[in-house]
C-alpha positions in Angstrom: 163.2 -21.2 58.8 163.8 -23.5 61.7 160.5 -22.9 63.6 158.7 -23.5 60.2 160.9 -27.3 59.8 159.8 -27.7 63.7 156.3 -27.1 63.3 155.7 -29.0 60.3 157.3 -32.0 62.1 154.9 -31.4 65.3 152.2 -31.4 63.1 152.7 -34.4 60.9 153.1 -36.7 64.3 149.3 -36.8 64.7 148.8 -38.4 61.1 149.2 -42.2 61.9 146.3 -41.4 64.5 144.2 -39.2 61.8 144.4 -42.3 59.5 143.3 -45.2 62.0 140.3 -42.3 62.7 140.0 -42.2 58.9 139.8 -45.9 58.6 137.7 -46.9 61.2 135.3 -44.5 60.1 135.3 -45.6 56.7 134.4 -49.2 57.8 132.0 -47.6 59.9 130.1 -46.0 57.3 130.5 -49.0 55.2 128.7 -51.4 57.9 125.7 -49.1 58.0 125.0 -48.1 54.5 126.0 -51.8 53.1 126.0 -54.7 55.2 123.2 -53.5 58.0 120.7 -53.3 55.2 121.2 -56.5 53.6 121.8 -58.6 56.7 118.3 -56.8 57.7 116.4 -57.7 54.1 117.9 -61.2 54.3 116.3 -61.2 58.1 113.0 -60.0 56.5 113.1 -62.4 53.1 113.7 -65.7 55.9 110.6 -64.5 57.7 108.4 -64.1 54.8 109.4 -67.8 53.3 108.8 -68.9 57.0 105.0 -67.6 56.9 103.8 -69.1 53.3 100.5 -70.1 54.3 97.7 -71.6 51.7 95.7 -69.2 49.8 98.5 -66.6 49.6 99.6 -65.8 45.6 103.1 -65.6 45.2 105.7 -65.1 42.5 108.6 -67.5 42.3 112.3 -65.9 41.0 111.7 -67.5 37.9 108.6 -65.3 37.1 105.9 -67.6 37.8 102.5 -66.0 39.5 100.1 -68.4 41.3 98.4 -69.9 44.5 99.8 -71.6 46.9 98.0 -75.0 47.0 99.7 -77.0 50.2 102.8 -75.6 52.1 106.0 -79.0 52.8 108.5 -78.0 54.7 110.8 -76.8 52.1 108.7 -77.4 48.6 105.1 -75.4 48.5 102.9 -76.2 45.3 101.8 -73.8 43.7 98.6 -73.9 41.4 99.0 -71.5 38.6 96.1 -72.1 36.1 92.9 -74.6 35.3 94.5 -76.7 38.2 98.1 -76.4 36.9 100.0 -77.5 39.5 104.0 -77.1 40.2 106.2 -78.2 42.9 108.8 -75.6 43.6 111.3 -74.8 46.4 110.2 -72.2 49.2 113.6 -70.5 48.4 112.3 -69.8 44.9 109.7 -67.5 46.2 110.6 -64.4 45.9 107.5 -61.9 46.5 103.9 -61.9 48.0 101.8 -60.7 45.2 98.3 -61.0 47.1 99.5 -57.6 49.4 100.5 -55.3 46.2 98.0 -53.5 44.8 97.6 -52.6 41.3 97.9 -49.1 39.9 94.5 -47.5 39.2 94.1 -45.7 35.5 
């Protein structure tokens, strides 16, 4: 009986190191599956916004589709339809529509 109690006490002594290892591994997993991909997506978005040029077909966050008429430091003028031009912030542009392909029927 005493030997089983001593065996259990010896096995329980390493529990703190096991918990520290488990907590550290959870943080590491969260970094690689949540934080790192988000940072990568933000870098790609920033690079896309910096590379906008005249003639690109883009979509704004609000869903407006248009062609870039001119680019300023922080603003873009979009030509929507029949010469209608709208000024939007560069940060309001969400994706490059000219690279998207329409599915064939």
